[in-house]
C-alpha positions in Angstrom: 8.9 -96.7 24.2 6.6 -93.7 24.1 2.9 -94.0 24.7 2.4 -91.9 21.5 3.9 -94.6 19.3 1.5 -97.2 20.5 -1.8 -98.2 19.0 -4.7 -97.5 21.4 -6.4 -100.8 20.5 -3.7 -103.5 20.2 -1.0 -101.6 22.1 1.7 -102.5 19.6 4.4 -100.0 18.7 4.3 -98.9 15.1 7.6 -97.5 13.9 6.0 -95.7 11.0 3.6 -93.4 12.8 2.7 -91.7 9.5 0.5 -94.8 8.8 -1.3 -94.5 12.1 -4.6 -92.6 12.4 -5.1 -90.1 15.2 -8.2 -90.7 17.3 -8.8 -87.3 18.9 -6.6 -84.6 17.4 -7.9 -84.0 13.9 -10.2 -81.3 12.8 -12.2 -83.5 10.3 -14.9 -86.0 11.2 -12.8 -89.0 10.4 -11.4 -89.4 13.9 -14.9 -88.9 15.4 -16.2 -91.6 13.1 -13.4 -94.0 14.1 -13.9 -93.3 17.8 -17.7 -93.9 17.4 -17.1 -97.2 15.6 -14.7 -98.3 18.3 -17.2 -97.6 20.9 -20.0 -99.4 19.0 -18.0 -102.5 18.0 -15.7 -102.6 21.1 -18.3 -101.9 23.7 -16.1 -99.3 25.4 -16.2 -95.6 26.0 -13.2 -94.0 24.3 -12.1 -90.7 25.8 -8.8 -88.9 25.4 -6.6 -89.5 28.4 -3.2 -87.9 28.8 -1.3 -91.1 29.5 -3.1 -93.3 26.9 -2.2 -93.7 23.3 -4.0 -91.4 20.9 -3.5 -93.3 17.6 -4.8 -96.4 15.9 -2.7 -98.6 13.7 -3.5 -99.5 10.1 -4.2 -103.2 11.0 -6.6 -102.3 13.8 -8.4 -99.7 11.6 -8.9 -102.4 8.9 -10.3 -104.8 11.5 -12.5 -102.1 12.9 -13.9 -101.3 9.4 -14.6 -105.0 8.7 -16.3 -105.4 12.1 -18.4 -102.3 11.6 -19.5 -103.4 8.2 -20.4 -106.8 9.5 -22.4 -105.2 12.3 -24.1 -102.9 9.7 -24.9 -105.9 7.5 -26.5 -107.8 10.4 -28.6 -104.8 11.3 -29.5 -104.2 7.6 -30.6 -107.8 7.0 -32.6 -107.8 10.2 -34.3 -104.6 9.2 -34.9 -105.9 5.7 -36.4 -109.1 6.9 -38.7 -107.3 9.4 -39.7 -104.8 6.8 -40.5 -107.6 4.3 -42.7 -109.3 6.9 -44.5 -106.1 7.8 -45.1 -105.3 4.1 -46.4 -108.8 3.4 -48.8 -108.5 6.4 -50.0 -105.1 5.4 -51.0 -106.1 1.9 -53.7 -103.7 0.8 -57.0 -104.9 -0.4 -60.3 -103.1 -0.8 -62.1 -102.8 2.5 -65.7 -103.8 2.8 -67.5 -101.2 5.0 -70.9 -102.9 4.8 -70.4 -104.6 8.2 -69.2 -101.4 9.9 -71.3 -99.6 12.4 -71.3 -96.0 13.6 -72.1 -95.7 17.2 -73.1 -92.4 18.7 -73.3 -91.5 22.4 -75.2 -88.5 23.6 -73.5 -86.7 26.6 -75.0 -84.3 29.1 -73.3 -81.3 27.4 -75.0 -82.1 24.1 -71.8 -83.3 22.4 -71.8 -86.3 20.2 -69.0 -88.8 20.3 -68.8 -91.0 17.3 -67.2 -94.4 17.3 -66.4 -96.4 14.2 -66.7 -100.2 14.9 -65.4 -102.5 12.2 -64.3 -106.1 12.2 -60.7 -106.7 11.0 -59.2 -109.7 9.4 -55.6 -110.8 8.9 -54.3 -111.3 5.4 -52.0 -114.2 4.6 -48.3 -113.2 4.4 -46.6 -113.1 1.0 -43.6 -115.2 0.3 -40.3 -113.4 1.1 -37.7 -113.6 -1.6 -34.1 -113.7 -0.2 -32.7 -112.2 -3.4 -34.6 -108.9 -2.9 -33.5 -108.8 0.8 -29.9 -109.5 -0.2 -29.9 -106.5 -2.7 -31.3 -104.2 0.0 -28.8 -105.3 2.6 -25.9 -104.9 0.1 -27.1 -101.4 -0.7 -27.4 -100.4 3.0 -24.0 -101.8 3.9 -22.3 -100.1 1.0 -23.9 -96.8 1.9 -22.3 -97.1 5.4 -18.7 -97.5 4.1 -16.3 -94.9 5.5 -13.1 -95.6 3.6 -12.7 -95.0 -0.1 -11.0 -98.4 -0.4 -14.1 -100.7 -0.5 -12.3 -103.7 -1.9 -12.2 -105.6 1.3 -15.8 -104.8 2.0 -17.0 -106.0 -1.4 -15.0 -109.2 -1.0 -16.5 -109.6 2.5 -20.1 -109.1 1.2 -19.6 -111.4 -1.7 -18.2 -114.1 0.6 -21.0 -113.8 3.2 -23.7 -113.5 0.5 -22.6 -116.6 -1.4 -21.8 -118.7 1.6 -24.7 -117.7 3.9 -27.5 -117.4 1.5 -26.6 -120.6 -0.4 -26.9 -122.4 2.9 -30.2 -120.8 3.6 -31.6 -121.7 0.2 -30.3 -125.2 0.3 -31.9 -125.8 3.7 -35.3 -124.7 2.3 
């Protein structure tokens, strides 16, 4: 058994090395993207080592892509929820400047410093609609796809959307 025939992730030997993807030896950005995704999802630093396998098998690559898409979806939904909260808190309304005061201090060097003192108030948050957030999350996750074959990602998103968001809506 040669170390070159092993998958760097699952350590299984793949007889058909033509289906294995190189991790370090390609000139395109694909191998760099794969290594970066392994480091992010696997929590390891992946460096080329003479005695270590330098390939990833098709099954591990598929699992990696699903994991990375799941991670991206989690981050996108968190970002969308936080963004929706911020937008609802920053609802713009005309500002009444009648109660504002301009305070001026006279310094020894004859310069004026002006301060603008105004009372602020918080505005009630708007209702957040999960349908809008779901669309945003799907768009961000689909933009992060690396492989041209997005069939498994679309199935994954449809499954998580239907299962998760139905549970959330039912609990409300």
